[in-house]
A tleap script that builds the chain and sets N, CA, C and O, in Angstrom:
source leaprc.protein.ff14SB
mol = sequence {
  NMET THR LYS LEU LEU VAL VAL ASP ASP GLU
  LYS ASN VAL ARG LYS LEU TYR GLU THR GLU
  LEU GLN ARG GLU GLY TYR ASP VAL ALA SER
  ALA GLU SER ALA GLU GLU ALA LEU GLU GLN
  ILE ALA GLU ASP PRO PRO ASP LEU VAL VAL
  LEU ASP ILE ARG LEU ASP GLY MET ASP GLY
  ILE ASP CYS LEU ARG THR ILE MET ALA LYS
  ARG ARG ASP LEU PRO VAL ILE LEU ASN SER
  ALA TYR SER THR TYR LYS GLN ASP PHE ALA
  SER TRP MET ALA ASP ALA TYR VAL VAL LYS
  SER ALA ASP LEU THR GLU LEU LYS ASP LYS
  ILE LYS GLU VAL LEU SER ALA ARG GLY LYS
  CVAL
}
set mol.1.N position { 20.412 21.526 -4.502 }
set mol.1.CA position { 19.635 21.781 -3.299 }
set mol.1.C position { 18.968 20.465 -2.871 }
set mol.1.O position { 18.458 19.718 -3.706 }
set mol.2.N position { 18.981 20.200 -1.593 }
set mol.2.CA position { 18.384 18.995 -1.038 }
set mol.2.C position { 16.869 19.092 -1.096 }
set mol.2.O position { 16.280 20.076 -0.648 }
set mol.3.N position { 16.237 18.050 -1.657 }
set mol.3.CA position { 14.787 18.048 -1.822 }
set mol.3.C position { 14.134 17.146 -0.783 }
set mol.3.O position { 14.514 15.987 -0.614 }
set mol.4.N position { 13.138 17.707 -0.087 }
set mol.4.CA position { 12.366 16.971 0.898 }
set mol.4.C position { 10.936 16.808 0.403 }
set mol.4.O position { 10.403 17.672 -0.293 }
set mol.5.N position { 10.323 15.688 0.773 }
set mol.5.CA position { 8.905 15.478 0.501 }
set mol.5.C position { 8.196 15.341 1.846 }
set mol.5.O position { 8.502 14.444 2.632 }
set mol.6.N position { 7.247 16.238 2.099 }
set mol.6.CA position { 6.453 16.222 3.329 }
set mol.6.C position { 5.096 15.604 2.996 }
set mol.6.O position { 4.381 16.080 2.114 }
set mol.7.N position { 4.756 14.536 3.718 }
set mol.7.CA position { 3.493 13.838 3.478 }
set mol.7.C position { 2.628 13.962 4.725 }
set mol.7.O position { 2.949 13.404 5.775 }
set mol.8.N position { 1.529 14.699 4.600 }
set mol.8.CA position { 0.615 14.898 5.725 }
set mol.8.C position { -0.745 15.248 5.159 }
set mol.8.O position { -0.838 16.020 4.205 }
set mol.9.N position { -1.803 14.693 5.732 }
set mol.9.CA position { -3.147 14.966 5.229 }
set mol.9.C position { -3.715 16.290 5.738 }
set mol.9.O position { -4.783 16.714 5.296 }
set mol.10.N position { -3.026 16.934 6.646 }
set mol.10.CA position { -3.485 18.225 7.160 }
set mol.10.C position { -2.784 19.359 6.413 }
set mol.10.O position { -1.566 19.519 6.491 }
set mol.11.N position { -3.583 20.139 5.689 }
set mol.11.CA position { -3.052 21.210 4.849 }
set mol.11.C position { -2.206 22.204 5.651 }
set mol.11.O position { -1.134 22.608 5.200 }
set mol.12.N position { -2.680 22.595 6.827 }
set mol.12.CA position { -1.954 23.581 7.627 }
set mol.12.C position { -0.594 23.055 8.087 }
set mol.12.O position { 0.373 23.813 8.168 }
set mol.13.N position { -0.524 21.768 8.385 }
set mol.13.CA position { 0.757 21.171 8.775 }
set mol.13.C position { 1.710 21.183 7.583 }
set mol.13.O position { 2.882 21.533 7.726 }
set mol.14.N position { 1.210 20.802 6.408 }
set mol.14.CA position { 2.063 20.815 5.205 }
set mol.14.C position { 2.606 22.213 4.949 }
set mol.14.O position { 3.792 22.381 4.665 }
set mol.15.N position { 1.741 23.213 5.049 }
set mol.15.CA position { 2.170 24.599 4.796 }
set mol.15.C position { 3.211 25.055 5.813 }
set mol.15.O position { 4.208 25.675 5.444 }
set mol.16.N position { 2.987 24.751 7.091 }
set mol.16.CA position { 3.938 25.114 8.133 }
set mol.16.C position { 5.293 24.467 7.859 }
set mol.16.O position { 6.325 25.137 7.899 }
set mol.17.N position { 5.287 23.170 7.582 }
set mol.17.CA position { 6.538 22.454 7.328 }
set mol.17.C position { 7.231 22.988 6.085 }
set mol.17.O position { 8.448 23.173 6.082 }
set mol.18.N position { 6.459 23.237 5.024 }
set mol.18.CA position { 7.053 23.787 3.799 }
set mol.18.C position { 7.764 25.105 4.093 }
set mol.18.O position { 8.919 25.296 3.711 }
set mol.19.N position { 7.068 26.005 4.771 }
set mol.19.CA position { 7.623 27.324 5.074 }
set mol.19.C position { 8.888 27.212 5.926 }
set mol.19.O position { 9.920 27.801 5.604 }
set mol.20.N position { 8.795 26.454 7.009 }
set mol.20.CA position { 9.922 26.337 7.938 }
set mol.20.C position { 11.118 25.622 7.303 }
set mol.20.O position { 12.263 26.022 7.516 }
set mol.21.N position { 10.861 24.585 6.538 }
set mol.21.CA position { 11.967 23.834 5.942 }
set mol.21.C position { 12.590 24.574 4.753 }
set mol.21.O position { 13.783 24.426 4.485 }
set mol.22.N position { 11.789 25.363 4.045 }
set mol.22.CA position { 12.352 26.214 2.987 }
set mol.22.C position { 13.281 27.263 3.590 }
set mol.22.O position { 14.301 27.604 2.992 }
set mol.23.N position { 12.936 27.772 4.762 }
set mol.23.CA position { 13.807 28.730 5.457 }
set mol.23.C position { 15.147 28.103 5.827 }
set mol.23.O position { 16.153 28.800 5.962 }
set mol.24.N position { 15.152 26.775 5.990 }
set mol.24.CA position { 16.389 26.055 6.306 }
set mol.24.C position { 17.212 25.771 5.048 }
set mol.24.O position { 18.308 25.217 5.123 }
set mol.25.N position { 16.665 26.159 3.885 }
set mol.25.CA position { 17.404 25.999 2.643 }
set mol.25.C position { 17.056 24.756 1.834 }
set mol.25.O position { 17.767 24.417 0.889 }
set mol.26.N position { 15.979 24.078 2.190 }
set mol.26.CA position { 15.564 22.881 1.461 }
set mol.26.C position { 14.566 23.228 0.367 }
set mol.26.O position { 13.809 24.191 0.485 }
set mol.27.N position { 14.571 22.441 -0.690 }
set mol.27.CA position { 13.529 22.460 -1.709 }
set mol.27.C position { 12.458 21.509 -1.178 }
set mol.27.O position { 12.737 20.329 -0.964 }
set mol.28.N position { 11.242 22.001 -0.962 }
set mol.28.CA position { 10.223 21.197 -0.295 }
set mol.28.C position { 9.017 20.975 -1.207 }
set mol.28.O position { 8.420 21.921 -1.721 }
set mol.29.N position { 8.681 19.711 -1.389 }
set mol.29.CA position { 7.449 19.321 -2.075 }
set mol.29.C position { 6.536 18.717 -1.012 }
set mol.29.O position { 6.997 18.345 0.067 }
set mol.30.N position { 5.247 18.620 -1.314 }
set mol.30.CA position { 4.349 18.019 -0.338 }
set mol.30.C position { 3.317 17.142 -1.033 }
set mol.30.O position { 3.043 17.278 -2.226 }
set mol.31.N position { 2.757 16.238 -0.236 }
set mol.31.CA position { 1.701 15.346 -0.705 }
set mol.31.C position { 0.698 15.189 0.429 }
set mol.31.O position { 1.078 15.159 1.600 }
set mol.32.N position { -0.583 15.090 0.081 }
set mol.32.CA position { -1.601 14.955 1.120 }
set mol.32.C position { -2.010 13.511 1.363 }
set mol.32.O position { -2.814 13.242 2.256 }
set mol.33.N position { -1.470 12.576 0.584 }
set mol.33.CA position { -1.806 11.164 0.782 }
set mol.33.C position { -0.588 10.298 0.478 }
set mol.33.O position { 0.361 10.731 -0.175 }
set mol.34.N position { -0.645 9.070 0.966 }
set mol.34.CA position { 0.437 8.127 0.688 }
set mol.34.C position { 0.511 7.825 -0.805 }
set mol.34.O position { 1.597 7.718 -1.375 }
set mol.35.N position { -0.639 7.690 -1.419 }
set mol.35.CA position { -0.676 7.397 -2.849 }
set mol.35.C position { -0.017 8.517 -3.659 }
set mol.35.O position { 0.761 8.251 -4.575 }
set mol.36.N position { -0.329 9.757 -3.320 }
set mol.36.CA position { 0.272 10.908 -4.001 }
set mol.36.C position { 1.785 10.929 -3.760 }
set mol.36.O position { 2.560 11.224 -4.670 }
set mol.37.N position { 2.192 10.618 -2.546 }
set mol.37.CA position { 3.621 10.585 -2.217 }
set mol.37.C position { 4.349 9.542 -3.051 }
set mol.37.O position { 5.427 9.812 -3.582 }
set mol.38.N position { 3.770 8.355 -3.171 }
set mol.38.CA position { 4.414 7.285 -3.954 }
set mol.38.C position { 4.552 7.671 -5.419 }
set mol.38.O position { 5.548 7.337 -6.061 }
set mol.39.N position { 3.551 8.378 -5.952 }
set mol.39.CA position { 3.638 8.872 -7.327 }
set mol.39.C position { 4.790 9.863 -7.467 }
set mol.39.O position { 5.576 9.780 -8.410 }
set mol.40.N position { 4.886 10.800 -6.525 }
set mol.40.CA position { 5.955 11.795 -6.587 }
set mol.40.C position { 7.332 11.147 -6.451 }
set mol.40.O position { 8.283 11.549 -7.122 }
set mol.41.N position { 7.431 10.151 -5.588 }
set mol.41.CA position { 8.715 9.462 -5.400 }
set mol.41.C position { 9.122 8.762 -6.682 }
set mol.41.O position { 10.300 8.761 -7.040 }
set mol.42.N position { 8.167 8.168 -7.377 }
set mol.42.CA position { 8.460 7.479 -8.636 }
set mol.42.C position { 8.864 8.456 -9.739 }
set mol.42.O position { 9.754 8.161 -10.536 }
set mol.43.N position { 8.212 9.616 -9.785 }
set mol.43.CA position { 8.450 10.586 -10.850 }
set mol.43.C position { 9.673 11.465 -10.612 }
set mol.43.O position { 10.452 11.707 -11.534 }
set mol.44.N position { 9.842 11.936 -9.399 }
set mol.44.CA position { 10.919 12.875 -9.073 }
set mol.44.C position { 11.357 12.631 -7.633 }
set mol.44.O position { 10.939 13.355 -6.730 }
set mol.45.N position { 12.193 11.618 -7.408 }
set mol.45.CA position { 12.530 11.208 -6.042 }
set mol.45.C position { 13.171 12.327 -5.219 }
set mol.45.O position { 14.073 13.020 -5.689 }
set mol.46.N position { 12.694 12.488 -3.992 }
set mol.46.CA position { 13.316 13.452 -3.082 }
set mol.46.C position { 14.564 12.835 -2.452 }
set mol.46.O position { 14.876 11.666 -2.680 }
set mol.47.N position { 15.264 13.630 -1.666 }
set mol.47.CA position { 16.427 13.135 -0.922 }
set mol.47.C position { 16.007 12.557 0.431 }
set mol.47.O position { 16.743 11.774 1.032 }
set mol.48.N position { 14.811 12.950 0.911 }
set mol.48.CA position { 14.311 12.480 2.199 }
set mol.48.C position { 12.807 12.700 2.249 }
set mol.48.O position { 12.296 13.668 1.685 }
set mol.49.N position { 12.090 11.788 2.935 }
set mol.49.CA position { 10.641 11.901 3.097 }
set mol.49.C position { 10.320 12.082 4.577 }
set mol.49.O position { 10.822 11.348 5.428 }
set mol.50.N position { 9.472 13.074 4.873 }
set mol.50.CA position { 8.903 13.262 6.206 }
set mol.50.C position { 7.470 12.766 6.093 }
set mol.50.O position { 6.653 13.370 5.397 }
set mol.51.N position { 7.162 11.666 6.777 }
set mol.51.CA position { 5.926 10.931 6.539 }
set mol.51.C position { 5.060 10.832 7.789 }
set mol.51.O position { 5.479 10.288 8.810 }
set mol.52.N position { 3.845 11.368 7.692 }
set mol.52.CA position { 2.862 11.207 8.770 }
set mol.52.C position { 2.382 9.756 8.758 }
set mol.52.O position { 2.459 9.087 7.728 }
set mol.53.N position { 1.893 9.272 9.885 }
set mol.53.CA position { 1.423 7.885 9.947 }
set mol.53.C position { -0.076 7.803 9.684 }
set mol.53.O position { -0.525 6.980 8.885 }
set mol.54.N position { -0.839 8.641 10.342 }
set mol.54.CA position { -2.294 8.591 10.163 }
set mol.54.C position { -2.687 9.425 8.950 }
set mol.54.O position { -2.751 10.653 9.002 }
set mol.55.N position { -2.947 8.717 7.864 }
set mol.55.CA position { -3.347 9.343 6.611 }
set mol.55.C position { -4.649 8.708 6.141 }
set mol.55.O position { -4.942 7.562 6.484 }
set mol.56.N position { -5.433 9.448 5.358 }
set mol.56.CA position { -6.620 8.864 4.736 }
set mol.56.C position { -6.156 7.874 3.672 }
set mol.56.O position { -5.132 8.089 3.024 }
set mol.57.N position { -6.905 6.796 3.495 }
set mol.57.CA position { -6.505 5.776 2.523 }
set mol.57.C position { -5.364 4.955 3.097 }
set mol.57.O position { -5.428 4.505 4.241 }
set mol.58.N position { -4.324 4.762 2.303 }
set mol.58.CA position { -3.146 4.032 2.775 }
set mol.58.C position { -2.497 4.804 3.906 }
set mol.58.O position { -2.267 6.006 3.781 }
set mol.59.N position { -2.196 4.128 5.017 }
set mol.59.CA position { -1.559 4.840 6.134 }
set mol.59.C position { -0.047 4.939 5.923 }
set mol.59.O position { 0.508 4.345 4.999 }
set mol.60.N position { 0.593 5.691 6.785 }
set mol.60.CA position { 2.026 5.943 6.650 }
set mol.60.C position { 2.886 4.701 6.810 }
set mol.60.O position { 3.936 4.593 6.176 }
set mol.61.N position { 2.461 3.761 7.645 }
set mol.61.CA position { 3.241 2.529 7.837 }
set mol.61.C position { 3.238 1.704 6.551 }
set mol.61.O position { 4.278 1.185 6.145 }
set mol.62.N position { 2.070 1.579 5.909 }
set mol.62.CA position { 2.014 0.847 4.640 }
set mol.62.C position { 2.787 1.582 3.551 }
set mol.62.O position { 3.421 0.954 2.703 }
set mol.63.N position { 2.734 2.893 3.575 }
set mol.63.CA position { 3.514 3.688 2.621 }
set mol.63.C position { 5.004 3.458 2.845 }
set mol.63.O position { 5.763 3.302 1.889 }
set mol.64.N position { 5.422 3.436 4.107 }
set mol.64.CA position { 6.820 3.179 4.444 }
set mol.64.C position { 7.248 1.804 3.913 }
set mol.64.O position { 8.327 1.667 3.336 }
set mol.65.N position { 6.405 0.798 4.109 }
set mol.65.CA position { 6.716 -0.547 3.595 }
set mol.65.C position { 6.907 -0.529 2.082 }
set mol.65.O position { 7.825 -1.161 1.558 }
set mol.66.N position { 6.037 0.198 1.385 }
set mol.66.CA position { 6.123 0.282 -0.073 }
set mol.66.C position { 7.400 0.998 -0.495 }
set mol.66.O position { 8.081 0.567 -1.425 }
set mol.67.N position { 7.719 2.082 0.185 }
set mol.67.CA position { 8.958 2.809 -0.132 }
set mol.67.C position { 10.163 1.904 0.086 }
set mol.67.O position { 11.050 1.842 -0.765 }
set mol.68.N position { 10.205 1.208 1.205 }
set mol.68.CA position { 11.352 0.342 1.523 }
set mol.68.C position { 11.477 -0.823 0.540 }
set mol.68.O position { 12.586 -1.277 0.257 }
set mol.69.N position { 10.363 -1.304 0.024 }
set mol.69.CA position { 10.392 -2.399 -0.945 }
set mol.69.C position { 10.985 -1.951 -2.284 }
set mol.69.O position { 11.604 -2.741 -2.998 }
set mol.70.N position { 10.784 -0.668 -2.611 }
set mol.70.CA position { 11.236 -0.159 -3.907 }
set mol.70.C position { 12.488 0.701 -3.824 }
set mol.70.O position { 13.289 0.716 -4.758 }
set mol.71.N position { 12.666 1.417 -2.720 }
set mol.71.CA position { 13.730 2.422 -2.608 }
set mol.71.C position { 14.373 2.388 -1.226 }
set mol.71.O position { 14.223 3.335 -0.455 }
set mol.72.N position { 15.076 1.329 -0.908 }
set mol.72.CA position { 15.719 1.208 0.415 }
set mol.72.C position { 16.723 2.338 0.662 }
set mol.72.O position { 17.073 2.622 1.807 }
set mol.73.N position { 17.179 2.973 -0.406 }
set mol.73.CA position { 18.153 4.055 -0.278 }
set mol.73.C position { 17.527 5.388 0.116 }
set mol.73.O position { 18.243 6.343 0.417 }
set mol.74.N position { 16.203 5.460 0.117 }
set mol.74.CA position { 15.511 6.723 0.391 }
set mol.74.C position { 15.238 6.857 1.889 }
set mol.74.O position { 14.466 6.074 2.441 }
set mol.75.N position { 15.856 7.831 2.554 }
set mol.75.CA position { 15.610 8.011 3.987 }
set mol.75.C position { 14.195 8.514 4.261 }
set mol.75.O position { 13.662 9.361 3.546 }
set mol.76.N position { 13.604 7.958 5.328 }
set mol.76.CA position { 12.252 8.336 5.726 }
set mol.76.C position { 12.246 8.632 7.219 }
set mol.76.O position { 12.761 7.859 8.027 }
set mol.77.N position { 11.650 9.774 7.566 }
set mol.77.CA position { 11.423 10.124 8.962 }
set mol.77.C position { 9.924 10.061 9.199 }
set mol.77.O position { 9.160 10.794 8.572 }
set mol.78.N position { 9.504 9.187 10.101 }
set mol.78.CA position { 8.097 9.154 10.485 }
set mol.78.C position { 7.842 10.321 11.430 }
set mol.78.O position { 8.636 10.596 12.329 }
set mol.79.N position { 6.723 10.998 11.210 }
set mol.79.CA position { 6.396 12.192 11.967 }
set mol.79.C position { 4.923 12.095 12.355 }
set mol.79.O position { 4.036 12.315 11.530 }
set mol.80.N position { 4.679 11.767 13.607 }
set mol.80.CA position { 3.313 11.509 14.037 }
set mol.80.C position { 3.015 12.205 15.354 }
set mol.80.O position { 3.909 12.455 16.164 }
set mol.81.N position { 1.749 12.511 15.548 }
set mol.81.CA position { 1.326 13.071 16.826 }
set mol.81.C position { 1.213 11.982 17.885 }
set mol.81.O position { 1.013 12.277 19.064 }
set mol.82.N position { 1.341 10.738 17.474 }
set mol.82.CA position { 1.138 9.599 18.367 }
set mol.82.C position { 2.442 8.854 18.616 }
set mol.82.O position { 2.967 8.200 17.715 }
set mol.83.N position { 2.957 8.947 19.811 }
set mol.83.CA position { 4.218 8.277 20.135 }
set mol.83.C position { 4.053 6.767 20.239 }
set mol.83.O position { 5.048 6.042 20.218 }
set mol.84.N position { 2.826 6.278 20.350 }
set mol.84.CA position { 2.589 4.836 20.510 }
set mol.84.C position { 3.052 4.028 19.303 }
set mol.84.O position { 3.330 2.836 19.435 }
set mol.85.N position { 3.140 4.650 18.135 }
set mol.85.CA position { 3.588 3.925 16.951 }
set mol.85.C position { 5.059 3.538 17.027 }
set mol.85.O position { 5.517 2.685 16.267 }
set mol.86.N position { 5.799 4.158 17.936 }
set mol.86.CA position { 7.202 3.786 18.109 }
set mol.86.C position { 7.341 2.323 18.499 }
set mol.86.O position { 8.384 1.712 18.266 }
set mol.87.N position { 6.291 1.757 19.095 }
set mol.87.CA position { 6.317 0.360 19.525 }
set mol.87.C position { 6.033 -0.605 18.381 }
set mol.87.O position { 6.266 -1.806 18.520 }
set mol.88.N position { 5.536 -0.104 17.256 }
set mol.88.CA position { 5.221 -0.935 16.101 }
set mol.88.C position { 6.528 -1.270 15.379 }
set mol.88.O position { 7.242 -0.374 14.928 }
set mol.89.N position { 6.835 -2.557 15.274 }
set mol.89.CA position { 8.093 -2.968 14.638 }
set mol.89.C position { 8.235 -2.408 13.230 }
set mol.89.O position { 9.350 -2.114 12.799 }
set mol.90.N position { 7.137 -2.255 12.507 }
set mol.90.CA position { 7.209 -1.729 11.145 }
set mol.90.C position { 7.773 -0.309 11.129 }
set mol.90.O position { 8.424 0.088 10.162 }
set mol.91.N position { 7.530 0.454 12.184 }
set mol.91.CA position { 8.040 1.831 12.225 }
set mol.91.C position { 9.562 1.856 12.335 }
set mol.91.O position { 10.191 2.875 12.051 }
set mol.92.N position { 10.147 0.744 12.743 }
set mol.92.CA position { 11.600 0.694 12.893 }
set mol.92.C position { 12.320 0.688 11.551 }
set mol.92.O position { 13.539 0.858 11.510 }
set mol.93.N position { 11.594 0.497 10.456 }
set mol.93.CA position { 12.199 0.568 9.122 }
set mol.93.C position { 12.606 2.001 8.784 }
set mol.93.O position { 13.490 2.229 7.959 }
set mol.94.N position { 11.957 2.949 9.427 }
set mol.94.CA position { 12.251 4.360 9.165 }
set mol.94.C position { 13.603 4.733 9.766 }
set mol.94.O position { 14.083 4.092 10.700 }
set mol.95.N position { 14.199 5.769 9.216 }
set mol.95.CA position { 15.481 6.252 9.726 }
set mol.95.C position { 15.330 6.947 11.066 }
set mol.95.O position { 16.267 6.994 11.863 }
set mol.96.N position { 14.135 7.492 11.309 }
set mol.96.CA position { 13.893 8.200 12.570 }
set mol.96.C position { 12.393 8.327 12.787 }
set mol.96.O position { 11.591 8.135 11.873 }
set mol.97.N position { 12.044 8.655 14.019 }
set mol.97.CA position { 10.651 8.843 14.418 }
set mol.97.C position { 10.616 10.111 15.263 }
set mol.97.O position { 11.289 10.201 16.289 }
set mol.98.N position { 9.830 11.083 14.826 }
set mol.98.CA position { 9.725 12.344 15.556 }
set mol.98.C position { 8.250 12.594 15.870 }
set mol.98.O position { 7.397 12.533 14.985 }
set mol.99.N position { 7.966 12.873 17.130 }
set mol.99.CA position { 6.598 13.193 17.533 }
set mol.99.C position { 6.334 14.653 17.152 }
set mol.99.O position { 7.138 15.541 17.434 }
set mol.100.N position { 5.187 14.878 16.504 }
set mol.100.CA position { 4.831 16.224 16.047 }
set mol.100.C position { 4.790 17.203 17.206 }
set mol.100.O position { 4.395 16.876 18.325 }
set mol.101.N position { 5.217 18.420 16.891 }
set mol.101.CA position { 5.224 19.503 17.857 }
set mol.101.C position { 5.118 20.822 17.101 }
set mol.101.O position { 5.482 20.896 15.928 }
set mol.102.N position { 4.627 21.847 17.757 }
set mol.102.CA position { 4.592 23.172 17.142 }
set mol.102.C position { 6.007 23.708 16.966 }
set mol.102.O position { 6.256 24.540 16.093 }
set mol.103.N position { 6.925 23.234 17.789 }
set mol.103.CA position { 8.333 23.595 17.691 }
set mol.103.C position { 9.015 22.561 16.783 }
set mol.103.O position { 9.116 21.387 17.141 }
set mol.104.N position { 9.474 22.998 15.622 }
set mol.104.CA position { 10.033 22.070 14.643 }
set mol.104.C position { 11.533 21.821 14.817 }
set mol.104.O position { 12.166 21.221 13.948 }
set mol.105.N position { 12.093 22.269 15.916 }
set mol.105.CA position { 13.530 22.114 16.144 }
set mol.105.C position { 13.957 20.653 16.083 }
set mol.105.O position { 14.935 20.328 15.409 }
set mol.106.N position { 13.248 19.771 16.770 }
set mol.106.CA position { 13.630 18.360 16.773 }
set mol.106.C position { 13.561 17.769 15.366 }
set mol.106.O position { 14.455 17.025 14.963 }
set mol.107.N position { 12.507 18.096 14.618 }
set mol.107.CA position { 12.379 17.590 13.259 }
set mol.107.C position { 13.515 18.113 12.376 }
set mol.107.O position { 14.121 17.345 11.628 }
set mol.108.N position { 13.801 19.395 12.458 }
set mol.108.CA position { 14.886 19.979 11.655 }
set mol.108.C position { 16.225 19.321 11.991 }
set mol.108.O position { 17.010 19.005 11.097 }
set mol.109.N position { 16.478 19.120 13.277 }
set mol.109.CA position { 17.730 18.477 13.698 }
set mol.109.C position { 17.809 17.045 13.184 }
set mol.109.O position { 18.866 16.595 12.743 }
set mol.110.N position { 16.692 16.334 13.242 }
set mol.110.CA position { 16.659 14.938 12.804 }
set mol.110.C position { 16.856 14.850 11.295 }
set mol.110.O position { 17.521 13.932 10.816 }
set mol.111.N position { 16.292 15.784 10.541 }
set mol.111.CA position { 16.490 15.816 9.086 }
set mol.111.C position { 17.975 15.968 8.779 }
set mol.111.O position { 18.521 15.228 7.961 }
set mol.112.N position { 18.626 16.924 9.432 }
set mol.112.CA position { 20.067 17.134 9.208 }
set mol.112.C position { 20.861 15.886 9.575 }
set mol.112.O position { 21.773 15.489 8.849 }
set mol.113.N position { 20.517 15.273 10.696 }
set mol.113.CA position { 21.221 14.082 11.172 }
set mol.113.C position { 21.080 12.915 10.184 }
set mol.113.O position { 22.061 12.250 9.853 }
set mol.114.N position { 19.855 12.680 9.723 }
set mol.114.CA position { 19.611 11.557 8.798 }
set mol.114.C position { 20.279 11.814 7.458 }
set mol.114.O position { 20.897 10.909 6.896 }
set mol.115.N position { 20.169 13.017 6.940 }
set mol.115.CA position { 20.823 13.331 5.662 }
set mol.115.C position { 22.333 13.162 5.766 }
set mol.115.O position { 22.965 12.637 4.850 }
set mol.116.N position { 22.908 13.603 6.871 }
set mol.116.CA position { 24.337 13.463 7.087 }
set mol.116.C position { 24.738 11.993 7.177 }
set mol.116.O position { 25.721 11.578 6.564 }
set mol.117.N position { 23.977 11.205 7.939 }
set mol.117.CA position { 24.283 9.788 8.098 }
set mol.117.C position { 24.172 9.036 6.785 }
set mol.117.O position { 24.889 8.060 6.565 }
set mol.118.N position { 23.288 9.479 5.917 }
set mol.118.CA position { 23.094 8.829 4.618 }
set mol.118.C position { 23.987 9.421 3.529 }
set mol.118.O position { 23.918 9.003 2.373 }
set mol.119.N position { 24.825 10.394 3.898 }
set mol.119.CA position { 25.739 10.997 2.936 }
set mol.119.C position { 25.042 11.845 1.897 }
set mol.119.O position { 25.511 11.950 0.764 }
set mol.120.N position { 23.932 12.449 2.266 }
set mol.120.CA position { 23.144 13.244 1.303 }
set mol.120.C position { 23.286 14.736 1.541 }
set mol.120.O position { 22.533 15.525 0.971 }
set mol.121.N position { 24.237 15.136 2.371 }
set mol.121.CA position { 24.448 16.565 2.627 }
set mol.121.C position { 25.718 17.005 1.958 }
set mol.121.O position { 26.089 18.176 2.045 }
savepdb mol mol.pdb
quit
C-alpha cells in the first residue's frame, strides 16, 4: 500500500486529509511540524509527502530543503493556502504545488500524477 505523510500544523486539516486520502486507498501518516515530519521520514519513509508551508518552528520550505538534501528520491507536494509561494524559487524543488481548498480533488489528482511520474504506483 502506498504510504503518504501529511504535514500540517492544523489538526482539522490533518484529519480531513487523512480521512479523504485513506478513502482513496492510501496508508496515511501525519505530522504537525517539520521536525516531526523529518523524524518520521528518517524512521519510516513514506512514498510521498504532502507538506504545508506555514508551520510553527521550521517552515515547509526549509523542511523541503532538508528533505531534498537527504532524500532527493522522495516526492513532495507543497500544499499551502498561499499561492504567492509559487514565486519562491525554493518551492520549485517540490514535485508539485497545490493551493489548499475544501475540495481535495486537485490534491488527489496531483498525488496520483506525481506517484505515477515517479514510478511509485
